[in-house]
N, C-alpha and C positions, 0 to 999 in steps of 0.2 A: 503494500500498498503506499503511495506517495502522500508524504505529509508537505502541506502548502502553508504558506503565510503571506501576507500580502508586503509588497514593496513600501518602504519606508518614506519614498517620494511619490507615492499615487496609489491608485486603486487597483493596479495589476496584481496578479497572483505571482508570487516568486518561487520559483523551483531551485533548490538549492545545486542542482547538478544539469549539464546539459541532456544527460541520457534522461532523467525525470522529464526534464520540459520536452524531449522529442518523443516520451512516451505519451505526455499528456496531448501532443500535437496530433499523433497517431489516433488517439482517441477521439477526439474532436473531429477528426476527418471521417472516422469509421461512424460516428453518430450522425453526422450530418447527411452521410450519403444514406443510412438507415432511415432517417426521417424525411429525406428528399429537402433540407433545410436549404433555401438558397440564399439566405441572408449572410450576415458576416461569417466568413470562412478563414479561419486561422492559417496560414501560409509558411510561417516560418518561427523560428526561435531565434533569440539574441540574448545576449550579455548585457546586463545592466551595470553601467560604472557608477550607478548611484549606491545601489543596495548590494551589489557584486554577486547576485543571483541570476536566473534566467527567467525570461518573459516570452510569451507567445505573441505573434502581431499578424494582422491580417494584411499588412502591407509585404509587397513582393520585393522590396528593395532594402 
């Protein structure tokens, strides 16, 4: 089970490792595909320089 907290500089979920963020990204993609969800789609993970954790983003760049 992935333990998450919030970023100290915003409302985003903070993942402690890249692997955990990548797993969460995969879960989001699978869930969206199963539900046929066409709204926000998480596209990538990125390292946050503020909290030193990892976040998900719908931005492709």
